[in-house]
C-alpha positions in Angstrom: -16.7 56.2 41.0 -18.1 58.8 38.5 -15.5 60.8 36.3 -15.9 63.8 38.6 -14.9 62.3 41.7 -12.3 60.4 40.0 -10.7 63.5 39.2 -11.1 65.2 42.4 -9.5 62.2 44.3 -6.7 62.5 41.6 -5.8 66.0 42.1 -6.3 66.1 45.9 -4.8 62.8 47.1 -2.2 61.7 44.4 -0.8 64.1 41.7 2.0 62.2 40.1 2.6 59.9 42.9 3.1 56.5 40.8 5.8 55.0 42.6 9.2 54.4 40.8 9.1 50.8 41.7 6.1 50.1 40.0 6.3 52.2 36.7 10.2 54.0 37.0 10.3 57.6 35.3 9.0 55.9 32.2 5.2 56.5 33.5 5.6 59.8 35.4 4.0 61.6 32.5 6.5 60.9 29.4 4.5 61.4 26.6 6.5 60.3 23.3 5.4 60.9 19.6 6.8 58.1 17.5 7.0 59.3 13.7 7.3 56.9 10.9 10.6 55.6 10.1 12.3 56.7 6.5 12.4 54.4 4.1 16.1 54.2 2.8 15.7 50.8 0.9 14.8 52.2 -2.4 12.0 49.9 -2.4 8.3 50.9 -2.7 7.2 47.9 -2.1 8.5 48.2 1.6 7.2 51.8 2.1 4.2 50.0 4.2 7.2 49.5 7.0 7.1 53.2 7.5 4.0 53.0 9.6 4.6 49.4 10.7 7.4 50.8 12.7 5.5 53.5 14.3 2.5 50.7 15.1 5.2 48.2 16.7 7.1 50.9 18.7 4.2 53.0 20.0 2.7 49.3 21.4 6.2 48.3 22.8 6.3 51.8 24.8 2.7 51.6 25.8 3.4 48.2 27.1 6.4 49.5 29.0 4.6 52.4 31.0 5.0 55.1 28.6 2.3 57.4 26.7 2.9 57.1 22.8 0.7 59.4 21.0 -1.6 57.6 18.9 -1.3 57.7 15.0 -5.1 59.4 15.2 -3.2 61.8 17.2 -0.4 62.2 14.8 -2.7 62.6 11.8 -4.7 64.7 13.5 -1.9 67.0 14.4 -0.8 66.7 10.3 -3.9 68.0 9.5 -3.9 70.7 11.9 -0.4 71.9 10.5 -1.8 71.7 7.0 0.9 68.9 6.1 -0.3 65.4 4.1 -0.4 62.4 6.3 2.6 60.7 4.0 4.7 63.7 4.7 8.5 63.0 5.8 9.2 65.6 8.4 12.2 67.3 9.0 13.7 67.6 12.6 12.4 71.2 12.7 8.8 70.2 11.5 9.1 66.7 14.0 9.9 69.4 16.5 6.5 71.5 15.9 4.5 68.4 15.5 5.5 67.3 18.9 5.0 70.9 20.4 1.4 70.6 18.8 0.8 67.6 20.4 2.5 68.3 23.9 4.8 65.4 23.5 8.0 65.5 25.7 10.3 63.3 23.3 10.2 62.4 19.5 11.2 58.7 17.9 13.0 59.4 14.2 14.1 56.5 12.6 15.2 54.8 9.1 15.3 51.5 7.9 17.4 49.9 4.7 17.8 46.5 3.4 21.1 44.0 4.0 20.9 41.2 1.6 17.7 39.4 2.6 17.9 41.1 6.1 16.8 44.7 7.5 18.7 47.2 9.8 16.3 49.7 11.9 18.3 52.6 13.2 16.5 55.1 16.0 17.0 58.4 17.6 15.2 59.9 20.5 15.1 63.9 20.6 14.0 65.8 23.8 11.8 68.1 22.9 11.9 70.6 25.7 16.0 70.6 25.5 16.3 70.1 21.7 18.9 67.3 22.3 19.1 64.1 20.2 20.2 61.1 21.3 23.2 58.8 20.1 21.5 56.1 17.7 20.4 52.7 18.3 20.1 49.9 15.8 18.7 46.4 15.2 18.9 44.2 12.6 17.6 40.4 11.5 16.2 38.9 8.4 13.0 40.3 7.2 11.0 37.4 8.1 11.7 38.7 11.6 10.6 42.2 11.0 8.5 42.1 14.1 11.2 41.0 16.2 13.4 43.6 14.9 11.3 46.6 15.8 10.6 44.9 19.2 14.5 44.8 20.0 14.7 48.4 18.9 11.7 49.1 21.2 13.7 47.8 24.0 17.0 49.5 23.6 14.9 52.9 23.2 13.0 52.2 26.2 16.5 51.6 28.1 17.4 54.9 27.0 14.1 56.5 28.1 14.5 54.4 31.3 18.0 53.0 32.2 16.5 51.5 35.3 14.0 49.4 33.4 14.2 45.8 34.3 12.2 44.0 31.5 14.5 41.4 29.3 14.8 41.9 25.9 13.5 38.9 25.3 10.0 39.8 26.7 10.2 42.4 24.4 10.7 40.3 21.2 8.0 37.6 22.7 5.6 40.1 22.4 5.3 40.1 19.1 6.2 36.9 18.4 2.3 35.3 18.2 1.4 37.8 14.9 2.1 36.5 11.5 4.2 39.2 9.4 2.0 38.8 6.6 -1.2 39.6 8.6 0.6 42.2 10.0 1.5 44.0 6.7 -2.2 43.5 5.6 -3.4 45.3 8.6 -0.9 48.0 7.6 -2.0 48.3 4.4 -5.2 48.2 5.7 -5.4 51.5 8.2 -3.1 53.5 5.4 -4.9 52.8 2.1 -7.0 56.0 1.1 -9.6 54.0 -0.7 -12.4 52.3 1.4 -12.7 49.0 -0.4 -9.1 48.3 -0.7 -9.2 49.0 3.0 -11.4 46.8 3.9 -9.8 43.9 1.4 -6.8 44.4 3.3 -8.4 44.3 6.6 -10.3 41.5 6.2 -7.4 39.7 4.6 -5.4 40.3 8.0 -8.0 39.1 10.3 -8.3 35.8 8.1 -4.5 35.5 8.4 -4.5 35.8 12.3 -8.3 35.6 13.5 -6.8 37.1 17.3 -5.3 40.0 15.9 -7.2 42.3 18.1 -6.0 45.7 16.5 -6.9 44.3 12.8 -10.6 43.4 14.3 -10.7 46.8 15.6 -10.0 48.8 12.3 -12.3 46.5 10.5 -15.3 47.2 12.9 -14.5 51.0 12.3 -14.8 50.6 8.5 -18.3 48.7 9.1 -19.5 51.2 11.7 -18.9 54.1 9.4 -20.1 52.2 6.4 -23.7 51.6 8.8 -23.0 47.5 8.8 -23.8 47.5 12.3 -24.2 44.0 12.6 -20.8 43.2 11.4 -19.4 45.5 13.1 -20.6 44.4 16.6 -19.3 41.1 15.5 -15.7 42.9 14.8 -15.7 45.3 17.8 -16.4 41.9 20.1 -13.5 40.2 19.0 -11.5 43.3 19.1 -12.1 44.1 22.9 -10.5 40.9 24.3 -7.6 39.1 26.0 -6.6 42.7 27.6 -6.5 44.6 24.4 -5.7 48.1 24.6 -8.5 49.6 23.1 -11.1 47.2 24.8 -12.9 50.3 25.8 -13.5 51.7 22.6 -14.4 48.7 21.3 -17.1 48.2 23.9 -18.3 51.5 23.4 -18.7 51.1 19.8 -20.0 47.6 20.1 -22.5 49.1 22.0 -23.2 51.8 19.5 -23.5 49.2 17.1 -25.9 47.4 18.7 -28.1 49.8 19.6 -28.5 50.8 16.2 -29.1 47.2 15.2 -32.0 46.8 17.5 -30.1 44.5 19.8 -30.9 46.4 23.3 -30.3 44.2 25.6 -26.8 43.4 24.3 -26.1 46.8 24.0 -26.6 47.6 27.1 -24.2 44.7 28.5 -21.7 46.3 26.3 -22.2 50.2 27.7 -22.3 48.6 31.3 -19.1 46.9 30.5 -17.4 49.9 29.8 -18.9 51.9 32.4 -17.7 49.7 35.1 -13.7 50.7 33.9 -14.7 54.1 33.0 -18.1 55.6 33.9 -17.8 58.6 31.4 -21.3 60.7 30.8 -21.6 59.1 27.2 -21.3 55.7 28.2 -23.8 56.0 31.0 -26.2 57.9 28.8 -25.9 55.5 26.0 -26.5 52.4 28.5 -29.5 54.3 29.8 -30.8 54.8 26.1 -30.3 51.1 25.8 -32.6 50.5 28.8 -35.3 52.9 28.0 -35.5 51.4 24.1 -36.1 48.0 25.9 -38.9 49.2 27.7 -36.7 49.9 31.2 -36.4 53.0 33.4 -32.8 54.8 32.4 -33.4 57.4 34.8 -30.6 56.3 37.3 -28.4 56.2 34.5 -29.5 59.4 33.0 -28.7 61.3 36.4 -25.2 59.6 36.8 -24.5 60.7 33.2 -25.9 64.4 34.1 -23.7 64.3 37.2 -20.6 63.3 35.6 -21.4 65.9 32.8 -23.4 69.0 34.2 -23.0 70.8 31.1 -23.9 68.3 28.8 -27.2 69.6 27.0 -28.3 66.1 25.6 -28.0 64.6 29.1 -30.3 67.2 30.7 -32.7 66.3 27.9 -32.7 62.7 28.1 -33.6 62.9 32.2 -36.3 65.2 31.4 -37.6 62.8 28.6 -37.2 59.8 31.1 -38.5 61.7 34.4 -41.4 62.8 32.2 -42.3 59.2 30.9 -42.0 57.6 34.5 -44.5 60.2 35.7 -42.3 63.2 37.4 -43.3 66.0 35.5 -42.2 68.8 37.6 -38.6 67.6 37.6 -39.2 66.6 34.0 -39.7 70.6 32.9 -36.7 71.6 35.4 -34.2 69.2 33.3 -35.7 70.5 30.0 -35.1 74.2 31.1 -31.5 73.3 32.1 -30.8 72.2 28.8 -32.1 74.9 27.2 -30.1 77.1 29.2 -27.1 75.1 28.2 -28.4 75.3 24.5 -31.0 78.1 23.8 -31.4 77.3 19.8 -32.5 73.7 20.4 -35.5 73.3 18.6 -36.4 69.9 19.5 -36.2 71.1 23.5 -38.3 74.2 22.5 -41.1 72.0 20.7 -41.5 69.7 23.7 -41.3 72.5 26.4 -44.1 73.6 24.4 -45.9 70.4 24.0 -45.5 69.8 27.9 -46.8 73.0 29.1 -49.7 73.1 26.7 -53.3 73.4 28.1 -54.0 69.7 26.6 -52.7 67.4 29.1 -50.7 64.2 27.9 -51.8 60.7 28.5 -48.8 59.8 30.9 -48.0 56.2 31.7 -46.7 55.3 34.9 -43.8 53.3 33.0 -42.8 51.5 29.8 -41.0 52.2 26.8 -40.6 55.2 24.4 -43.5 56.0 22.7 -46.2 55.3 25.4 -46.5 58.7 25.9 -49.3 60.6 23.6 -50.4 64.1 23.5 -53.9 64.6 22.2 -54.0 66.9 19.3 -56.0 70.1 19.8 -59.1 70.6 18.0 -58.8 71.6 14.5 -55.1 71.0 14.7 -53.4 69.6 11.3 -51.5 68.0 13.4 -50.8 64.0 13.4 -51.2 61.6 16.0 -47.5 60.4 15.3 -46.7 64.1 15.7 -48.0 65.0 18.6 -46.3 61.8 20.4 -43.2 62.7 19.1 -43.4 66.1 20.9 -44.9 64.8 24.1 -42.4 61.7 24.3 -39.5 62.1 22.0 -36.3 59.9 21.9 -33.5 59.9 24.2 -30.5 61.1 22.3 -27.6 58.8 21.7 -24.2 60.0 22.0 -22.3 58.7 18.9 -18.9 60.3 19.3 -16.3 58.8 20.7 -13.5 61.1 21.8 -10.6 58.7 21.6 -8.0 61.1 23.3 -10.7 61.7 26.4 -10.9 58.0 26.9 -7.3 57.4 26.8 -6.8 59.9 29.1 -9.2 59.5 31.8 -8.0 55.7 31.6 -4.4 56.9 32.2 -6.1 59.2 35.1 -7.6 56.0 36.6 -4.3 54.2 36.2 -2.9 56.9 38.0 -5.5 56.7 41.1 -5.0 53.1 41.1 -1.1 53.5 41.1 -1.1 56.3 44.1 -3.3 54.3 46.0 -1.1 51.4 46.0 1.5 53.4 46.5 0.0 54.4 50.2 -0.1 50.6 50.8 2.3 48.9 53.1 5.1 47.4 50.9 3.9 43.9 51.0 0.4 44.6 50.2 1.5 46.5 47.6 3.7 43.7 46.1 0.9 41.4 46.0 -1.7 43.7 44.4 0.9 44.3 41.7 1.2 40.7 41.6 -2.2 39.7 41.2 -2.5 42.4 38.6 0.4 40.9 36.6 -1.0 37.5 37.0 -4.2 38.6 35.1 -1.6 39.9 32.4 0.0 37.1 31.9 -3.3 34.9 31.7 -4.3 37.0 28.4 -0.3 36.6 27.2 0.5 39.8 27.6 4.1 39.2 28.7 5.5 42.5 28.7 2.9 43.9 30.8 3.1 41.0 33.2 7.1 41.2 33.7 7.0 44.9 34.4 4.4 44.7 37.2 6.5 41.4 38.2 9.3 43.3 38.8 7.6 46.0 40.6 6.0 43.8 42.9 9.6 42.3 43.6 10.8 45.7 44.0 8.3 46.4 46.9 8.9 42.9 48.5 11.4 40.8 47.5 10.3 37.9 49.1 7.1 37.2 47.4 6.9 33.7 46.4 4.0 34.6 44.2 5.8 37.2 42.1 9.1 34.9 41.5 6.9 32.1 40.6 5.1 34.2 38.0 8.5 35.6 36.9 9.6 32.5 36.2 6.5 31.6 33.9 7.4 34.5 32.0 10.8 33.4 31.6 9.5 30.3 30.2 7.6 31.6 27.5 10.4 34.1 26.5 12.7 30.9 26.0 15.2 31.7 28.9 14.8 28.5 30.5 18.1 28.7 32.9 16.4 32.5 34.4 13.1 30.7 34.7 14.7 27.7 36.4 16.2 30.2 38.8 13.0 32.5 39.7 10.9 28.8 40.2 13.4 27.4 42.7 13.8 31.0 44.4 9.8 31.3 44.7 9.9 27.3 46.1 12.8 28.3 48.5 10.4 31.3 50.0 7.3 29.1 50.0 6.1 26.2 48.2 3.5 26.6 45.5 2.0 24.6 42.3 2.5 27.3 40.0 6.3 27.2 41.0 6.6 23.4 40.6 4.8 23.4 37.4 7.3 25.7 35.8 10.1 23.1 36.7 8.0 20.0 35.5 7.7 21.9 31.7 11.0 22.6 32.0 12.3 18.9 33.1 9.7 17.7 30.3 11.2 20.0 27.6 15.1 18.8 28.9 13.7 14.8 29.0 14.5 15.0 32.5 11.5 12.5 33.5 12.7 11.7 36.9 13.1 15.2 38.3 9.4 16.0 36.4 8.0 13.0 38.0 9.4 14.5 41.5 7.9 17.9 40.9 4.9 17.0 39.9 4.2 14.6 42.7 5.3 17.8 44.9 2.8 20.0 43.3 0.0 17.6 43.6 1.2 16.8 47.2 0.1 20.8 47.8 -2.9 20.4 45.3 -4.1 16.8 44.5 -7.3 18.5 42.3 -4.9 20.6 40.3 -5.9 19.7 36.6 -2.5 21.1 35.3 -0.7 19.2 37.6 -2.5 15.9 36.8 -2.7 16.5 33.1 1.4 16.9 33.1 1.8 13.9 35.4 -0.3 12.3 32.4 2.2 13.7 29.9 4.8 12.1 32.3 3.5 8.5 32.5 3.3 8.6 28.6 6.9 9.9 27.8 7.9 7.3 30.5 5.8 4.4 28.7 3.8 3.6 31.9 -0.2 3.3 31.4 -2.7 5.8 33.2 
């Protein structure tokens, strides 16, 4: 679906139609601004936690269904107000900052040390009503800093949405796989003013934690800005995996990096991957450029780009070039004229138009890559063959800029469209779809997002066995064995399944209840004799019990 169709569908079908069961009040357009916390420790070495606090809270609140502003948004707003990036805003300035960003709520806070521990406190500011909430606090050992702010994020979420059902354990588990030293290096890498220092910290971060997507993303941006395109493409590839929030941006910049390094085939694949989710004009345009540079016909993609953004002069220019190259001179001139109407002072387009309409007819190849058209220079002209070629068959224009805000808004809009579509489904079908999406999140290790959707599925259909089984696995992974067992048993009472039995098997093995584990794995294999996870657990039970295979 093109963005234009998506917008039309969105406004005519579903303005604000996300169901409360799916997302609660949190996702009804609630925009948050999380400000860096005040450092009240008196220790300059802990200043990095200011930015870390905003990073953790924003990440968790986004996973919980809110729309927190990014650090880029905040830095932009500070620049717009003429304030330095490290500015410590007063309450009045914070509200002005929120108003600049159209935020509904601000989160402000502070942290201090307590022996070997850390204590964090936060408050919510309701911007439209100028009200400040009661403070919420979280504390723990310094080595548990991520868990402290994860717990704080859960408490803030409950203030924002008292009906929110995801457990605190799930919030804490969401950040449990991240090494604190890797996270510190990442924060220092995105805040350090010196580029070489930024690179040093970011490289150290990914070395300490090779699966930390935000660090790879930041490293990719640095490599891209330094025109180290092959390294950038590699970093963006690692940033966009495992359901990362910035996967679309990573895919877009990976495509650009591959395009500039001459790997056109993989560039086209990267842009195509983004376009399948978010078919914005700049993505479709660059996918068409990648095809053209590899000797294929990008015309259909340039047409889609023009349809998605009819006011983009470059898209009309590229369509004109592609049409001319593939033998449609009349329509090519029409598109070139549209480009010039939108941008009358476009010197290159003016030169190309003059070349195409000159009496000397260009030699036209029916198909082929760029530079297959050549205009024969007029007699006595000082123009070289290469200059004539450039006029007759210029290169298509690449869209280098990435509008992070526009991408995020478009992605949010598509999420809202999907939510609105689901809200129109019968409860049983809606629950099944939500449970399926939750399972995908669970496969990527995104426990918070998975539990949120499993809870939404059960709100739509409390008797959906698959959702209870999925929630059992979430509880198992967060260490709540009692709740995990309860959900697995509930699932089996509704409909026996391999997934629910395997949760019980793993819990039994952890408790050294080998007899129960053996019974449950046998029940799982009765449902699916070829289940590899069940067969592996059966092998483990036999080894644990001293039996041979």
